[in-house]
N, C-alpha and C positions, 0 to 999 in steps of 0.2 A: 597094738604091739604088746606082747606078753613077756615080761621080764621076771616072771616067777622063778625063784631059786638063783637069780643072778645077783652078784655082789658088785656094786657100783660105787666107785670113789669119785666124788666131785670136789675139787679144790676151790676155795673161795666161795663156798656155797651158803654162807651165813645170811646173805641177803642178795637183792638184785637179781641179775640174770643167772647167777650161779644157783641161787635158791630155786629159781624156776626149773632148772635142769634137775636138781635133786628131787623136788616135789613131783615132777612129771615121771621120773623113773620110779619113784615110790608108789605113785598111783597105778603104775603098770605092774606092780608086784615085786619090784626089786628091793633088796636090802641095801639101803643107801648109807654111805659113810660121808659125813660132812666134815671135810678137813678145812679148818678155818682158823685164821690167826687170832681173831677175837673170841675168847672162850665164851663170853656171855652171849654174843650173837649166835655162835654155833649151837649153844644149848637151846636158845629160843627157837632157832630154825628146826632143830630136831623135835622139839615139843609140838610145833605147829604141824609137822608131818604125822607125828604120833596121834595127834588129836583127830586126824582124818582116818585113824584106824590102820595106818601103814607103818612100815618099819624104817627106822633111821637111828643112827648113833652119831654123836658129835665127838670129834677129836680136835683138841687145840693143836694147831700145827703152823709153824712159820715155813712156808714153802722154799724160802731161801736158805734154810738150815738143813744141812745133810743129816744131822742127828735127828731133828724133828721128823723129817720125811721118812727116814729108815725106821724109826720107832713107830710111826703111824702105820706103815705098810706091814711091819712085823706084827703089830696088834691086830690088824685086819686078818692076816693069815692065821694067827693063833686062834682067833674067834670063829672065822668062817672057812678057813682052809684054802681060800682062793681069792683072786681078783679077776672078775670077768671084763669089767669096763672101767676105764680111767678117763675122766674128763678134766683136762688141765685148763681150768678157767681162771685161777687166781692171777691177779695182776694189780700192782699199785701204779697209779698214773701221775707222772710229774705235771707241773703247770705247763701250759702252752707258752712257748717263747721261741724267738729266732734261734737258729743253730749256733750262732756266735755267742749267744747269751746262755746257752744250755750248759749247765754246770756238771762237773764230775759226779756230784751227788744225784743229779737228775738221771744220769746214765746208770749209775749203780742201782738206784731205786727201780727203774724200769727193767733192767736186765736181770737183776738178782731175783725179783719176784715173778718175772715173766719167763724169759728164755731159760734161765738157770733153774728156776723152779720146775718148769716143764721137763727139763733134762733129769733133775733129781728124782721126780716121781716116776717118770718113765723108766729110768735106770733101775729103780727099786722094784718096779712091778714086772719088768720083762722076764726075769728068770722064772717067776711063778706062772706067768702066762705061757711061756715056752714049755714048761713042764707039763702043763695041761693041754698044750697044742690048741689054745684058744685065747684070743684077746682082742679087745676093741678099744683103741685109743683115739680120742677126739681132742684135738688141741684147738685153742682159740687164738686167732690172729686178728687182723683189722685191716680195713680198707685204707686206713691212714698210712700203713706201710706200703700197701700195693701201689697207691697213686702218689706217694711222697707228699702227704698232706703238710703244708707249711706250718711250722711251729711245733711239730711233733717228731723231731729228729731222734730223741731218746726213745720215745714210745714206739714210733713206727719202725725204726731200725731193729729194735728188739723183737717186734712182731714178725718181721721178715726173717729173722733168725729162726723163729719157731717154725715158719713154713719150710725152711731149708732142712731143719732137723726132722720134720715130719716125713719128708721124702726119703731121708736116710733110713729111718726106722722102717718105713714101708718096704724099701728094697731089701733090707737085711733080714727082716723077720717074716716076710710073707709066706715063706715055706713052712712056717710053724702055725699057719692059720691065724696070724696076728695082723690086723689091718690098722693103719694109722692115717687119719685124715685131719684136715684143718678146716674150720669154718671162719668166715669173716662176717660177724653179725652186725646189724644196725638195729638197735632197739631203744625204746624209751625207758631207760633205766633210772634209778634214783639219782645217779650222778648226772645224767642228761637232764633230768627234771630240774635239778638245782642250778645247772648251768644256764638253761633256757629261761628260768625264772629271773635270773640276774641279767640276762641278755635277750629280752623279748623280741627285738627286731631280728636277731639271728635265727630264732625259731622259724619264722615265716620263710626266710631265705633258704634255710637248711631243708625244709620240707619240700620246697620247689625243686630241689636237686634230686629228689627221689621220684622216679617214674611212676610209682604207685601212689605218690602224694601222701604218704603217711609213714610214721615210724613203726618199726616192728614191735609186736607185743611179745615179751619174753616167753610167756607160757604158750600162747597160741601160734606164734610164727617161728620162733627160734628153737625152742626145746624139741618140737617134733622132728626137726632136721637132725639134731644131735641123736635123738632116739632111733631115727631111721638108720643112721650110720652104724649104730650099735646092734641093730636088729638083723634078722636073716635077710631082709631086703637089701642090706648094705654089704652082704658077704663078698661081693666081687668088686668092691670099690675100695681103693687104697692109694695113698700118696697124693690125694686130690685136695685142692682148695675149692671150697664151695662158698660163694658169696650169698649170704642170707640177708640181703640189704635192700629189697624192693627194687633192685636194678641200678642202685646208685653208682656202684663202681663202674659198670659198663657205660653208664651215662656220662661219666667223667671223661 
């Protein structure tokens, strides 16, 4: 897949699966914009990509802040004149707890950085994509919302809102050659590694729930699907939810 001359914004791309998306697009020739809350992490991610001889810039951005998001998109338009691809990946994750113990702070954390952040970035990019009659938006949801995973009422409900918003954008903006899809990935991220290190028994049980019997690799298994949806191969796909989870959701 060739993304030469394409401008790609990836939110929450300072590390983990977001960095895998950013790195993969950059390796395919794109100018990547790393929109990341942690300024130092964003800068380090950008330098890692540049060290590969590829293009990336880092912008400190809180996706829950309308001001930050608008300033980020404005800076990208001023620098490059367009936004071709938007990957709404950023998300803070509350602790796992029963619904009755879920606090307002848990809900605010999940929804402000997830569903609301997805809305803010999409809202800011749409006019520019519409003007160019081209745009590829890939949102990130989760099987936790699809199956109603216990202990994830804040996170899961927020991710389901993202799926609903994805369908709205797909329907309203398809005539402008703008597609909007959502993936539900399952990958061995840094967060997952930390969790399983603290809960080794859970790791074995979790892996057995995946038909392919392994967790996805962010760069090898998940990023290629995101790139496909942004590539010419994905031109006729919109409004869809794609589980990139080794079959786990269907197995549930």
